[in-house]
Every structure is written in structure tokens, then in C-alpha cells.
C-alpha positions as CSV (number, residue, x, y, z in Angstrom):
1,M,0.0,0.0,0.0
2,D,1.3,3.4,-0.9
3,A,2.3,5.5,2.1
4,E,0.0,8.3,1.0
5,D,-3.0,5.9,1.2
6,S,-2.0,4.4,4.6
7,P,-4.6,5.0,7.3
8,A,-3.8,7.9,9.7
9,R,-4.0,7.2,13.4
10,S,-7.3,8.5,14.7
11,R,-7.0,11.6,16.9
12,D,-8.9,14.7,17.9
13,P,-7.2,17.7,16.3
14,R,-8.2,19.8,19.4
15,S,-6.2,17.6,21.7
16,C,-2.7,18.7,22.7
17,G,-1.2,15.2,22.4
18,G,1.2,14.4,19.5
19,S,1.0,12.0,16.7
20,N,3.4,10.4,14.2
21,L,0.9,10.9,11.4
22,A,-1.0,14.0,10.3
23,P,-4.8,14.1,10.5
24,K,-6.7,12.3,7.7
25,E,-8.2,15.4,6.2
26,F,-5.8,16.8,3.6
27,R,-6.1,19.8,1.3
28,I,-3.8,20.8,-1.5
29,S,-3.0,24.0,0.3
30,D,-1.8,22.1,3.4
31,P,2.0,21.5,3.8
32,R,3.3,18.0,3.2
33,T,3.6,16.0,6.4
34,N,5.3,12.8,7.5
35,E,5.4,10.1,4.7
36,R,4.1,12.6,2.1
37,I,7.5,14.3,2.3
38,R,9.3,12.4,-0.5
39,V,12.8,13.8,-0.7
40,P,16.1,12.0,0.3
41,E,17.3,14.8,2.6
42,V,15.8,17.6,4.7
43,R,17.0,20.4,6.9
44,L,15.5,19.5,10.3
45,V,14.2,21.9,12.9
46,G,13.4,20.4,16.3
47,P,10.1,20.9,18.3
48,A,11.6,23.7,20.3
49,G,13.0,25.5,17.2
50,E,16.5,24.1,17.6
51,Q,18.5,23.6,14.3
52,I,19.4,20.0,14.0
53,G,20.8,20.3,10.5
54,V,20.6,18.3,7.2
55,V,19.6,14.7,7.8
56,R,18.2,11.8,5.8
57,I,14.4,11.8,5.6
58,E,14.3,8.5,7.4
59,V,16.1,10.0,10.3
60,A,13.8,13.0,10.5
61,L,10.7,10.7,10.4
62,R,12.2,8.5,13.1
63,L,12.9,11.4,15.4
64,A,9.3,12.8,14.9
65,Q,7.9,9.3,15.6
66,E,10.0,9.0,18.8
67,A,8.7,12.3,20.0
68,D,5.1,11.2,19.1
69,L,4.9,14.3,16.9
70,D,4.5,15.1,13.2
71,L,7.1,16.0,10.6
72,V,5.9,19.1,8.7
73,E,7.5,20.7,5.6
74,V,7.7,24.4,6.3
75,A,9.9,25.6,3.5
76,P,9.4,23.3,0.4
77,N,11.4,25.5,-2.0
78,S,14.6,25.4,0.0
79,R,17.4,23.1,-1.0
80,P,17.1,20.8,0.9
81,P,13.5,21.4,2.1
82,V,13.1,22.6,5.7
83,V,11.0,20.5,7.9
84,K,10.0,20.9,11.5
85,I,8.9,18.4,14.2
86,M,5.6,19.6,15.7
87,D,2.2,18.6,16.7
88,Y,0.5,19.3,13.4
89,G,-3.0,18.7,14.7
90,K,-2.6,21.2,17.5
91,F,-0.9,23.6,15.1
92,K,-3.8,23.6,12.7
93,Y,-6.4,23.9,15.5
94,E,-4.6,26.9,17.0
95,A,-4.2,28.5,13.6
96,A,-7.9,28.1,13.0
97,Q,-8.7,29.6,16.4
98,K,-6.5,32.6,15.7
99,A,-8.1,33.1,12.3
100,K,-11.6,32.9,13.9
101,E,-10.6,35.4,16.6
102,A,-9.1,37.7,13.9
103,R,-12.4,37.6,12.0
104,R,-14.3,38.3,15.1
105,N,-12.2,41.3,15.9
106,Q,-12.1,42.6,12.4
107,A,-15.7,43.8,12.4
108,N,-16.9,45.0,9.0
109,T,-17.7,48.7,8.6
110,V,-21.4,49.2,8.1
111,L,-23.0,51.9,6.0
112,K,-25.6,53.6,8.2
113,E,-28.2,55.9,6.7
114,V,-29.4,59.2,8.0
115,R,-32.3,60.9,6.1
116,F,-33.2,64.6,5.9
117,R,-35.9,66.7,4.4
118,L,-34.7,69.9,2.8
119,K,-36.9,71.9,5.2
120,I,-35.9,70.3,8.5
121,D,-36.3,72.0,11.9
122,Q,-33.4,72.4,14.3
123,H,-34.6,69.8,16.8
124,D,-34.9,67.1,14.1
125,Y,-31.5,68.1,12.6
126,D,-29.8,67.8,16.0
127,T,-31.4,64.4,16.5
128,K,-30.1,63.2,13.1
129,R,-26.6,64.7,13.9
130,K,-26.3,63.0,17.2
131,R,-27.4,59.7,15.7
132,A,-24.7,60.1,13.0
133,E,-22.1,60.9,15.5
134,G,-22.9,57.7,17.4
135,F,-22.5,55.7,14.2
136,L,-19.2,57.3,13.4
137,Q,-17.9,56.8,17.0
138,A,-18.8,53.1,16.6
139,G,-16.6,53.0,13.4
140,D,-19.4,52.9,10.9
141,K,-19.8,55.0,7.8
142,V,-22.8,57.4,7.4
143,K,-24.8,57.9,4.3
144,A,-26.5,61.3,4.6
145,M,-29.5,61.5,2.3
146,I,-31.7,64.5,1.5
147,L,-35.2,63.5,0.2
148,F,-36.4,66.1,-2.2
149,R,-40.1,66.8,-2.6
150,G,-41.7,68.2,-5.7
151,R,-40.2,71.5,-6.8
152,E,-37.4,71.1,-4.2
153,Q,-35.5,69.1,-6.9
154,S,-35.0,72.4,-8.7
155,R,-32.9,73.7,-5.8
156,P,-30.0,71.2,-5.4
157,D,-27.7,74.0,-4.2
158,Q,-29.7,74.1,-1.0
159,G,-29.2,70.4,-0.5
160,V,-25.5,70.8,-1.0
161,R,-25.3,73.5,1.6
162,L,-27.3,71.4,4.1
163,L,-25.0,68.4,3.6
164,Q,-21.9,70.6,3.9
165,K,-23.2,72.0,7.2
166,F,-23.9,68.5,8.3
167,A,-20.3,67.4,7.4
168,E,-18.8,70.3,9.3
169,D,-21.0,69.5,12.4
170,V,-19.8,65.9,12.6
171,S,-16.2,66.6,11.5
172,E,-14.9,65.7,15.0
173,F,-15.9,62.1,14.3
174,G,-15.6,61.7,10.5
175,S,-14.7,63.2,7.2
176,V,-16.4,63.3,3.8
177,E,-15.6,60.2,1.7
178,S,-17.9,61.1,-1.2
179,R,-19.2,64.6,-1.9
180,P,-22.9,65.4,-2.4
181,T,-24.3,63.8,-5.6
182,I,-27.8,63.5,-7.1
183,D,-29.2,60.0,-6.8
184,G,-32.6,60.0,-8.5
185,R,-34.9,62.2,-6.4
186,N,-32.4,62.3,-3.6
187,M,-29.0,63.8,-2.8
188,V,-26.5,61.7,-1.0
189,M,-23.1,62.1,0.7
190,V,-21.0,59.5,2.6
191,I,-18.9,60.3,5.7
192,A,-16.3,57.9,6.9
193,P,-15.2,57.6,10.5
194,H,-11.8,58.8,11.7
195,K,-11.4,55.4,13.5
196,N,-12.0,52.0,12.0
197,K,-14.4,49.5,13.5
198,S,-11.7,47.6,15.4
199,E,-10.2,50.7,17.0
200,A,-13.6,52.0,18.0
201,K,-14.5,48.6,19.5
202,A,-11.2,48.5,21.4
203,E,-11.8,52.0,22.8
204,Q,-15.4,51.1,23.9
205,N,-14.1,47.9,25.6
206,A,-11.4,49.9,27.4
207,A,-13.9,52.6,28.5
208,R,-16.3,49.9,29.9
209,A,-13.4,48.2,31.8
210,A,-12.3,51.6,33.2
211,N,-15.9,52.4,34.3
212,K,-16.3,49.0,36.0
213,Q,-13.0,49.5,37.8
214,A,-14.1,52.9,39.0
215,Q,-17.4,51.5,40.2
216,R,-15.6,48.8,42.2
217,E,-13.2,51.3,43.7
218,A,-16.1,53.5,44.7
219,K,-17.9,50.6,46.4
220,A,-14.8,49.6,48.2
221,A,-14.0,53.1,49.4
222,P,-16.4,53.3,52.4
223,A,-15.3,49.9,53.7
224,G,-11.7,51.1,53.8
225,E,-12.4,54.3,55.7
């Protein structure tokens, strides 16, 4: 039976124990491991990162098996290829967890919409502005839209002035990404936040942590007096 078709030892990739064979599941993008490494010599790196040197592939496989770990090709284009002794199942699991965490932290910027009428009173305008500021502080973009009615479409200059004022009023939190343009019966402008989603989220988490700490200290203060 060809070594590539030989059955892999059953193991849970989430476990921290080693294995002399890689998990069954194999994708073309995965590095070659164990008996899939078919070269006469390799440059071997030990499990702690120590440089062992150039050895026969049989020696490298034996050392990996004795350590109950996997032999993984980490630099296939080197001459000879560089391989490392490691727990490949644990390595793949930890890499997947890191990628999952990175995706979680890399929250996508959302385009939030704020709508105006050309004739808007100050109270409504302030409400819209505060809502937009909240979106920008959270790291989201804001699409400011003016809805024209009837003959208002013949006065686009008024819409431009209103959107420019709006951009100036929220300039502490964002800047104009796309200037006012006509979109059918409407006029739109996009404002991008100064801070991206991840930065905004990190600041919010830090502020919450600081607030909780301050509350704990305030509760503890009377007892210490």
C-alpha cells in the first residue's frame, strides 16, 4: 500500500497530544507531512525550534515518531526542504482559532443611513446629527441623504449647503468620503469615521473596563475608611 494511502491514526485535532501521522483530512493548500515528504534529505528543525541540520528523511521521520509528533514541511522550496517536528493537529487547530478570533475582531464597517428633508427644523436636525455621531464613533460610515419633494428638486444647491453643514458639524468624528451627488430624487453624501471598527470597539471595551473598575473602587472606598 502506498504511504499516502495508509490510514492515519485517529486523533482529535483539538487535543494537545502528539501523533506520528497528520490528521486524515488533507487539502492541496496544506503543507506536506510525514510520509508525504518524499525527498532524500531535509534540513530539520526540532520541536523547540533548535536547528538539527541536514539529515536523511528516514532519520527525520524516526525522530518525529519517537517524539510522538509530526514532521511538517515548512519551506518546500529550500534546498534541501526545511521540515519541523511539531504537533500538526494542534498547530492547525490553534491556527484556525487565531483566524476565527481575527475575523471576530475585524468587524466590518457598516454603512448607516441618516435621512433629511430639505426643510428640517433644528430639533430634528440635532437628533439626526447625534445619531450620525454615534454611528461614526462606533466605526461605521454614514450615508447622509436628502429627500427632495416636488419643486425642491430644482434647488439642489440648498441640498449641497445642508449636507456641507452636516459634514462640518460631525467633523470631529468623521470626514467626507464622497461629496454630495444626485441619486434619482435624492442627494447623498458619505462620511467615513476617523477610526475604524476595530479601533472603535477596542476603545469602547477599554472605557467599559475603566468604568467597571471605577465603580468597584467607589464601592470599596467606604469599607476602607
